[in-house]
C-alpha positions in Angstrom: -11.8 -131.7 126.1 -8.6 -131.4 128.1 -7.0 -129.6 125.1 -9.9 -127.1 125.0 -9.5 -126.4 128.7 -5.8 -125.8 128.3 -6.4 -123.5 125.3 -9.1 -121.6 127.2 -6.8 -121.2 130.2 -4.0 -120.0 127.9 -6.3 -117.4 126.3 -7.5 -116.3 129.7 -4.0 -115.7 130.9 -3.1 -113.9 127.7 -6.2 -111.7 128.1 -5.3 -110.9 131.7 -1.8 -109.9 130.7 -3.1 -107.6 127.9 -5.5 -106.0 130.3 -2.8 -105.3 132.9 -0.5 -103.9 130.1 -3.3 -101.6 128.9 -3.9 -100.4 132.4 -0.3 -99.6 132.8 -0.2 -97.7 129.5 -3.3 -95.9 130.4 -1.8 -94.8 133.8 1.3 -93.6 132.0 -0.7 -91.5 129.5 -2.8 -89.8 132.2 0.4 -88.7 133.9 1.7 -86.9 130.8 0.0 -83.6 130.2 2.0 -82.5 127.2 5.2 -83.4 125.4 8.2 -81.0 125.3 7.1 -79.7 121.9 3.3 -79.6 122.6 1.5 -76.7 124.3 -0.5 -77.3 127.4 -4.3 -77.4 127.3 -6.0 -74.1 128.3 -9.2 -73.4 130.2 -10.3 -70.0 128.9 -12.6 -69.8 126.0 -10.3 -67.8 123.7 -6.5 -67.8 124.1 -3.8 -66.3 121.9 0.0 -66.1 122.5 2.7 -64.6 120.3 6.3 -63.4 120.3 5.9 -59.6 120.5 9.4 -59.1 118.9 8.6 -61.1 115.8 4.9 -61.4 115.6 5.1 -65.2 115.4 2.0 -66.9 116.8 2.9 -69.7 119.2 -0.6 -70.7 120.4 -4.1 -69.9 119.5 -7.6 -71.1 120.4 -10.7 -69.3 119.1 -8.4 -66.3 118.5 -10.9 -64.7 116.0 -14.1 -65.4 118.0 -16.0 -62.2 118.8 -15.9 -61.6 122.6 -16.7 -58.8 125.0 -13.4 -57.4 126.4 -14.6 -56.1 129.8 -11.8 -53.9 131.4 -9.2 -54.9 128.8 -10.9 -52.0 127.0 -8.8 -49.7 129.2 -5.7 -50.7 127.3 -6.9 -48.5 124.4 -8.2 -45.8 126.8 -4.8 -45.5 128.5 -2.9 -45.4 125.2 -5.1 -42.7 123.7 -4.8 -40.5 126.9 -1.0 -40.9 126.9 -0.9 -40.1 123.2 -3.1 -36.9 123.5 -2.0 -35.4 126.8 1.3 -33.6 127.0 1.4 -32.8 130.7 0.5 -35.8 132.8 0.8 -33.7 136.0 -2.0 -31.4 134.8 -4.8 -31.2 137.4 -8.2 -32.5 136.4 -11.5 -31.6 138.1 -14.0 -34.5 138.2 -17.2 -33.5 136.4 -20.5 -34.8 137.8 -21.3 -36.9 134.7 -18.1 -38.9 135.3 -19.0 -40.1 138.8 -19.6 -43.9 138.5 -19.5 -46.0 141.7 -20.2 -49.3 139.9 -17.9 -52.2 139.4 -14.2 -51.4 140.1 -13.9 -47.7 141.0 -12.0 -45.3 143.2 -15.1 -43.4 144.6 -14.4 -40.2 142.8 -16.6 -37.2 143.8 -17.9 -34.3 141.8 -15.4 -31.5 142.0 -12.5 -33.7 143.3 -9.1 -32.8 141.8 -6.4 -35.3 140.7 -3.7 -35.3 138.1 -3.9 -37.1 134.8 -1.0 -39.3 136.0 -2.9 -40.3 139.2 -6.1 -41.1 137.2 -4.1 -43.2 134.7 -2.5 -45.1 137.5 -5.8 -46.0 139.1 -7.2 -46.8 135.7 -4.7 -49.5 135.0 -3.8 -50.7 138.5 -7.2 -51.0 140.2 -9.2 -50.8 136.9 -11.2 -47.7 138.0 -14.2 -47.3 135.8 -14.8 -43.7 137.1 -11.2 -42.7 136.2 -11.8 -43.9 132.6 -14.9 -41.6 132.4 -13.0 -38.6 133.8 -10.0 -39.1 131.4 -12.3 -39.5 128.4 -14.1 -36.3 129.1 -10.8 -34.5 129.8 -9.2 -35.6 126.5 -12.2 -35.4 124.1 -14.8 -33.2 125.8 -17.3 -36.0 126.1 -17.3 -39.8 126.5 -19.0 -40.2 123.1 -16.3 -38.2 121.4 -13.6 -40.2 123.1 -15.3 -43.5 122.1 -15.2 -42.2 118.5 -11.4 -41.7 118.9 -11.1 -45.3 120.2 -13.0 -46.8 117.3 -11.1 -44.7 114.8 -7.8 -45.9 116.3 -8.9 -49.5 116.2 -9.6 -49.3 112.5 -6.3 -47.3 111.9 -4.1 -50.0 113.5 -5.9 -53.0 111.9 -8.1 -54.2 114.8 -11.0 -54.5 112.4 -13.2 -56.7 114.6 -13.1 -54.4 117.6 -15.8 -51.9 118.5 -16.2 -49.8 121.6 -19.3 -48.3 123.3 -17.5 -46.7 126.3 -14.0 -46.1 127.7 -14.1 -48.5 130.6 -15.6 -51.7 129.2 -18.5 -51.8 131.8 -21.3 -53.2 129.5 -23.0 -56.5 128.7 -23.7 -55.4 125.1 -22.3 -57.5 122.3 -21.8 -54.3 120.3 -18.8 -53.7 122.7 -16.6 -56.4 121.3 -13.2 -57.5 120.2 -11.2 -60.7 119.5 -8.1 -62.2 121.2 -6.1 -61.5 118.0 -7.3 -57.9 117.9 -6.3 -57.4 121.5 -2.8 -58.4 120.5 -2.8 -55.7 117.8 -4.1 -53.1 120.3 -1.4 -54.1 122.9 1.3 -53.8 120.3 0.1 -50.3 119.4 -0.2 -49.3 123.1 3.5 -50.3 123.8 4.6 -47.9 121.1 3.1 -45.0 123.1 5.5 -43.3 125.6 4.7 -44.0 129.2 2.4 -47.1 128.6 5.0 -49.7 129.5 5.8 -48.0 132.8 2.1 -47.5 133.6 1.1 -51.2 133.2 4.1 -52.6 135.1 3.1 -51.0 138.4 2.4 -53.6 141.1 0.7 -51.0 143.2 0.0 -47.3 143.4 -0.4 -44.7 146.2 -2.5 -41.6 145.6 -2.2 -38.8 148.1 -5.2 -37.2 149.8 -7.2 -34.8 147.5 -9.5 -32.0 148.2 -12.4 -34.5 148.7 -10.8 -37.8 149.7 -8.3 -39.3 152.0 -5.1 -41.0 150.6 -5.8 -44.1 148.5 -3.7 -47.3 148.0 -4.3 -50.0 145.4 -2.8 -53.3 144.4 -2.7 -54.2 140.7 -5.5 -56.6 139.7 -2.8 -58.4 137.5 -1.6 -60.8 140.2 1.4 -61.9 137.9 3.1 -58.7 139.0 3.1 -59.2 142.8 1.1 -61.9 144.4 3.3 -64.5 146.2 0.4 -66.5 147.8 0.3 -70.1 146.5 -3.3 -69.8 145.4 -3.2 -71.4 141.9 -3.7 -75.1 141.0 -1.6 -75.8 137.9 -2.1 -78.3 135.1 0.0 -80.9 137.0 -1.9 -80.5 140.2 0.8 -78.4 141.9 0.0 -75.2 143.8 1.9 -72.1 143.0 1.8 -68.3 143.4 0.6 -66.0 140.5 3.7 -63.8 140.7 5.7 -64.6 137.5 9.4 -64.0 136.9 9.7 -61.5 134.0 6.1 -60.3 134.0 5.6 -56.7 132.8 1.8 -56.2 132.6 -0.7 -55.7 131.0 -4.5 -55.7 132.1 -7.2 -57.8 133.6 -11.0 -57.6 133.0 -14.2 -59.2 134.3 -17.9 -58.9 133.4 -20.8 -61.3 133.2 -20.6 -62.2 129.5 -16.9 -61.5 129.2 -16.0 -63.8 132.1 -12.6 -63.4 133.6 -10.1 -61.9 131.1 -6.3 -61.2 131.1 -3.8 -59.7 128.7 -0.4 -60.7 130.2 3.2 -60.1 129.1 6.5 -61.7 130.2 10.1 -61.3 129.0 13.2 -63.5 129.6 16.6 -63.2 127.9 15.2 -61.0 125.1 12.2 -63.3 124.4 9.1 -61.2 124.9 5.7 -62.9 125.0 2.1 -61.7 125.1 -0.8 -64.0 126.2 -4.4 -63.0 125.7 -7.0 -65.0 127.7 -10.7 -64.3 127.3 -13.7 -65.7 129.2 -12.3 -67.7 132.0 -14.9 -69.4 134.2 -13.2 -68.1 137.4 -10.5 -65.6 138.5 -7.8 -68.3 138.5 -8.2 -69.8 135.0 -6.7 -66.7 133.2 -3.6 -66.8 135.4 -3.1 -70.5 135.3 -3.4 -70.5 131.5 -1.0 -67.6 131.1 1.6 -69.2 133.4 1.3 -72.6 131.7 1.8 -71.0 128.3 4.7 -68.8 129.4 6.5 -71.8 130.9 6.0 -73.9 127.8 7.0 -71.1 125.4 10.2 -70.1 127.3 11.2 -73.8 127.5 10.7 -74.4 123.8 11.3 -71.1 121.9 13.7 -68.1 121.9 13.9 -64.9 119.9 16.9 -64.8 117.7 18.2 -61.5 116.2 19.5 -62.5 112.8 20.1 -58.9 111.5 20.5 -55.9 113.8 18.3 -53.0 113.0 20.1 -50.4 110.8 22.8 -52.9 109.6 24.8 -51.8 106.5 24.2 -54.3 103.7 26.7 -53.2 101.1 26.4 -50.8 98.2 24.1 -50.8 95.2 24.9 -49.3 91.8 22.4 -46.7 90.6 22.0 -46.3 86.8 21.8 -42.7 85.9 22.5 -41.4 89.4 24.8 -39.0 91.1 26.5 -40.7 92.9 26.4 -44.0 91.0 26.6 -46.1 94.2 24.6 -45.8 97.4 24.7 -47.6 100.7 21.9 -50.0 101.5 20.5 -50.6 105.0 18.2 -53.1 106.7 16.4 -50.6 108.9 14.0 -53.0 110.7 16.5 -55.8 111.2 15.4 -59.4 111.2 14.3 -61.3 114.3 12.9 -64.8 114.3 11.3 -67.0 116.9 13.4 -70.2 117.0 12.0 -73.6 118.0 14.8 -74.9 120.3 13.9 -78.5 119.4 14.8 -77.9 115.7 18.3 -77.5 114.6 18.7 -74.5 112.3 21.5 -72.5 110.8 19.7 -69.1 111.2 21.3 -68.0 107.9 20.2 -65.2 105.8 21.0 -63.9 102.3 21.5 -60.2 101.3 20.0 -59.8 97.8 20.6 -56.3 96.2 18.6 -55.4 93.1 20.7 -55.8 89.9 19.4 -52.6 88.4 18.3 -49.5 90.3 17.3 -46.4 88.4 17.8 -42.8 89.5 16.3 -40.7 90.9 15.9 -42.3 94.4 14.3 -41.0 97.5 15.4 -41.8 101.1 13.5 -44.9 102.1 13.3 -46.4 98.6 13.8 -50.2 98.3 17.0 -51.3 96.7 17.0 -55.0 97.6 16.0 -57.4 100.3 17.2 -59.9 102.9 15.8 -63.4 102.5 15.6 -65.8 105.5 13.6 -68.8 106.8 10.8 -67.9 109.2 9.7 -69.9 112.2 7.1 -71.8 110.1 9.7 -72.9 107.6 8.6 -70.5 104.9 10.8 -68.1 103.0 10.4 -64.5 104.2 11.9 -61.2 103.1 12.6 -57.7 104.6 13.5 -54.8 102.5 16.9 -53.0 102.0 16.5 -49.2 101.7 18.5 -46.1 101.2 18.9 -43.2 103.6 19.6 -40.5 101.1 18.2 -39.0 98.0 20.0 -39.9 94.7 19.4 -37.3 91.9 20.0 -38.0 88.3 23.5 -37.6 87.0 25.0 -36.8 83.5 24.2 -38.6 80.3 27.1 -41.1 80.6 25.8 -42.2 84.0 23.1 -44.1 82.1 25.9 -46.6 81.3 27.1 -46.8 84.9 30.0 -44.3 84.2 30.9 -41.9 87.0 32.4 -38.5 86.4 35.8 -39.9 87.5 35.4 -42.9 85.2 34.4 -40.5 82.4 37.5 -38.4 82.8 39.7 -41.5 82.9 38.1 -42.8 79.8 38.6 -39.4 78.1 42.3 -39.3 78.9 42.8 -42.9 77.8 40.9 -42.1 74.5 43.0 -39.0 74.0 46.2 -41.0 74.5 44.9 -43.6 72.2 44.2 -41.0 69.6 47.7 -39.5 69.9 49.2 -43.0 69.5 47.0 -43.7 66.5 48.1 -40.3 64.9 51.7 -41.1 65.6 51.4 -44.6 64.2 49.7 -43.0 61.1 52.5 -40.5 60.6 55.1 -43.3 61.0 53.1 -45.5 58.5 52.8 -42.6 56.0 56.5 -41.9 56.2 57.3 -45.6 55.8 55.1 -45.8 52.7 56.6 -42.7 51.3 60.1 -44.0 51.9 59.3 -47.2 50.3 57.7 -45.4 47.3 60.8 -43.3 46.9 63.0 -46.3 47.1 61.0 -48.1 44.4 61.2 -45.0 42.2 64.9 -44.8 42.7 65.3 -48.5 42.0 63.2 -48.2 38.8 65.2 -45.1 37.6 68.5 -46.9 38.2 67.2 -49.9 36.3 66.1 -47.7 33.4 69.5 -46.0 33.3 71.3 -49.4 33.3 69.1 -50.6 30.4 69.8 -47.6 28.3 73.5 -48.0 28.9 73.4 -51.6 27.9 71.5 -50.7 24.7 74.2 -48.1 23.7 76.9 -50.6 24.2 75.4 -53.0 21.7 
């Protein structure tokens, strides 16, 4: 009985120690939000982050889920206006059908006159729904015609899961839709349009008085560009301001079904990141998610330029061409997103094609550069030529240039002369030996005759 009591007491103490140890471990785990190589958890329904320089995806959650984009629609609207209007200082008169004092707006009045530039600024800074309607009618003649342009452009650039019903995103219809990944495609296209980058980086805009309104002033709805108030509660419980070092745009959005949305961009030391956050439950979720992902990505990744755009990559022989050699270039260059926690050589290999046939056109591929991508897989980018290479003479089929042909011809002629001379010398030698044999035979015959007479 005493032994049983001692055993029971021993087990009780052991169990208590294990319980304390488990509590300590549990406490330690709840204090760790994510390890150095792990992304933070996010609050928005769909989130997508990538390196805009390389296209490498660093984080995604429901990136292909169909969502309503709300005012992130205006990214496409602004890009199309910039692409189709030559004079941004052209004056636009507001038509009655464009007046729309619902949601975010700038209270435009029928007959009011503003420039395209002023309307674009209000469109992207304060998310003015009425400005979107005015610009759509100005560019395409009607909102419907402009929406057709928007949908055509989405298909053209590969945003196949995107469909628009209006130019401002103010609708609850599921037929006005996109995905987080598609928004990345649309943003990449928009940044290729002149003027877009400057437009979306404005922290605020002042619009002078018009013929029907006093002067207007707006702050950008993208708080990452300017807001220094410590209004956000981050994943670790700390309070911080939305303003983010390196932020360069892009656009917010908010509707009932869409929730609170944000497409955000930030750049540091050549690493350029885009984060898409769709359907946050409140106005802070999208900013907190973006900042958490930016912090994590900048701490763990960097963009590395392996090959500069336009780098010369040696010459390639062209069978049957004139000239027979042509310079190869890597026009696009090679950039990779490097995981800082993984040691890598960042090496690449230039691989020209062994046989290239003439004729060639500028831009034709003559080889490739092979390198290891961020995911560890082998990737390739093409080597191309910048000039046309027409067909050369018959001998160029054998990789013989005109200069080489002339050299070979001279050498062949010299060889022929040498052979002829050797032939002449040989013939003379044979003839000389033949005469010598004949003379020797004649002398022998004479000697024999003389010997016979003597007997």
